N, C-alpha and C positions, 0 to 999 in steps of 0.2 A: 226078529232076524236082524243080525248085524249087517251094516252096510260096508262090505269089504272095500268097495271102491272109495267110499268116503273116508275110511281109516287110512288108506294109502294116498288119498288125495289125487286120484287119477280118474280119467274118463272111462266109461264102460267099454270103449273100444280099444283100450290101451294095449300096446304090443307087449310081448314077453320082455323085451329090453327095457321098456319103460317101467314095468311092474318090478323088475330086478332092481333098477336104479332107485325107484321110489321106496321099496323095501329097505335098501341099504341106507338111504338118507334117514328114514324114519327110525330105524334101529339105532343109528348113531345118536340121534336126537333124544331118544327115549330109553335107552338101555338102562335097566335097574342098577347096574353096577356103577353107573355114572350119576344116577339120580335116586340115591338110597332114601332120601327124605321127600321124594316127590310122590304125593299120594296117587295110588293106582298105577304106578309105573309097571309093576309086575303084571297086572291084569292086562294093561295095554299091550305089552310085549306078547302075551299069549295070543291076544286077538290079532295082533300084527302078523305073527307067525302063521296063524290059522288062515288069515286072508291071503298071505303070500302063497302058502302051499295049495290053497284051493284054486286060485287064479292061475297058477302055473301048471296045473294038471288039466289038460283039455277036457277030459270027461267030467271031472268035478266042476270045472268052470261052466260047462254047458248046463249041467243040472242046477248049479247055483244061479246062473243067469235067468233061468226059467221062473225060479222063485223071486229073484230080485225084481224082475219086471212087474210081477204081480203086486209086490209090496211097494216098490219105489216108482213104478212107472217106467217109461222108456227114457226119460230124461236123465235121472241119476245126478250124481255130483259132477258138475262141470268144472274140472280142474283149471282149464284155460281162463274161464270167466273169473274164477277165484283169483288167479294171478293178475288178471287185467284190472281187477278191483283195487290193487295195491300199487298204483303207479309211482308212488314216492319211496317205496321199499325196494332198495337195490337187490336184495336177495331174491324177492319175488320176481322181479323183472329179469334177473339172471336166469332163474329157472324157466321163465316164459320164453327166453331166447332159445334154451336148450329144448324145451317142449316143442316149440314151432319148427325147429330143425329136424326133429324126429317125426313130425306129423305133416311133412310136405308143405310147410308154410315158410319156405326159405327167405322169400322177399320180406316178409313180415319180421323175421328174425334179424336180417341185415339192417332194416330201417330202425328197429328198436335198438340194436347194438350201437349203430352210428349216433343215435340220439343220446344214448346213455354215456358214451365215452366223452361227451362234451361236459359232462358233470365232473367237477373237481374230485369228488369223493368216490367216483366210480372205478373199480378195477374188477373185471370179471373174475379173476383168479382168487379174489377175496370173498366172493359171494357164492361160489360153488365149491364142493369138496374137490380135492386135487385130481382125482380120477375123472370126475364129471367135467371139471374145467378142461382137462387135456383132450377128452373126446369132443367136447363142445367146440373148443378153439380149432381143432383140426377140421371139423365140418364147416365151421365158419370160414376158415381160410380157403377151403375148396370153393365155397360159394363166392367169396370176394374175388378169387382168382378167375372164376367163370365170368364174373361181372367186369373183369378188367381192372379191378381196384388192387393192383399188385402190391403197393406199399402196405395196405391194410392186411393183405394176406401174409406178407413177410413178417410184420410185427407179431402176428399170432403164431406163426410157425417158429419164429425166433424164441418166443416165450416157451413153447413146447420143447424145443431143443434144450433150452436152459433148465427146465424142470427135469427133463429126462437125464441130463448129465448129472444132476444132483442126485437123483434117486430114480432108478428105472421103473417105468410103468408099461410103455409100449413094448419093450424088450425086442423080440425078433421082428416086430412090426415097425420098429423105430426106423428100419431101412427105408420104409415107404416115406416116412416124414423127411429123412435125409435127401432121398431122391427128389421129392417134391420141391423142397427149398433150393436144391441144386439146380433144377431146371428153371425155377422162378427167377433166381438171382443171376444164374450164368447164362440164361438164354432169353427168357421173356422180358426182362427188364431192360435189355440192350436197346438204347435209342428211345426208351419210353419213360425213363426216370433220369432226373438230372444227375450228371456224372459224379459230382461231389457227394450227393445223397447215396448214390449207388456204391461208392467207395466206402462210405461208413458202414453200409450193410455188409460188404465183403470183409471189412477189418473185424467187425464183430464176430462173423462166423469163423474167421481165422482164430480169434482169441478163445473160442469155445474148444478148439483142439479136438474135434469130433474123432478124427483119425488122420494119419499122415496123408493118406490118399485124398481126404477131403481138404486138408489144409493146402496141399499142393495145387488142387484144382482152383481154390479161391485166390491163391497167390497168383496163378496164371490169369484169372479174370482181373484181378487187381492190376497186373502188368498191362493188360489190354486197355483197361480204363485209363491208366496214367499215360499210356501211349497216345490215347485219343486227345487228351489236353496238353500234349506235347511236353509232358514232364518225363523225358526219356531217362534220366539217371534213376528215378524211382521205379520206372517200368523195368529197367534192366535189373535193379536190385530185387524186385518182386519175382521176376522171371528166374533168377538165379536161386532164390528160396524155393520156388516151386520145383525146379530141377533137382535141387539138393534133396528134397523130400521124396521125389518120385522121378528117377532118371529116365523112366520109360513113359513119362507124361506125354500124351498125344495133343495134337493141335497146336503145336508151338513153332513149327517150322517157319511159317510166314512171319510171325511176330519176331523171331530171332533175326531173320534177314532184314526185316524193317528197322529194327533197333540197331543192327550192325551198320546200316547206312546212315543212321542219325547220330551215332556215338563217335 
């Protein structure tokens, strides 16, 4: 009896989402079109497809699990332990971050990520495929935001925006990313992040040119930040750019009055 969980390198309680992601990753790594000279590639692909189809079908999986427990016991392949056993391998550790996020081990994922980013050679986007990275980064950003680590959340969301602007993945769900980073930078960071660092974040988002509406919003935030450090000429310039992009921009009345008194 083939161990379908071992083939996919997932635990026996894996969710449908994890099964899909594991299958996609294994298919990319072992597809015979890419590995013509690799012995057994076609046989492995057949087993991989059979494992995926069986575990994604509730009735087939239930029947399979009954036999699996008899042959392999209740333990089975422990994917997490497998990943944990490769601490120096950035790819394994990146997969472990994603695995923990999907299995309610958020704090473990955050601690591991924070430790890994201290390595010079670590870049999460290079050790997961593009789609998995974007999903993983979004969940990580949510957790960092919950923990009050706003700058860490920003850096992940900024990378997602950059990737999405290059080639759409989130598509209509991208609005959720845009809204999250808007609230993060335009509301939650106020008074909690040094102004100069905050301004760099705003300027980066302006350069992305997500839309005229978003650019106008960030120009307004920039105007408010420059006003805070008494750089009124730049504040005035940013506010003019904001209103040029969106003449109906809200929340500018007090700022305009304040700048009028200072200029």
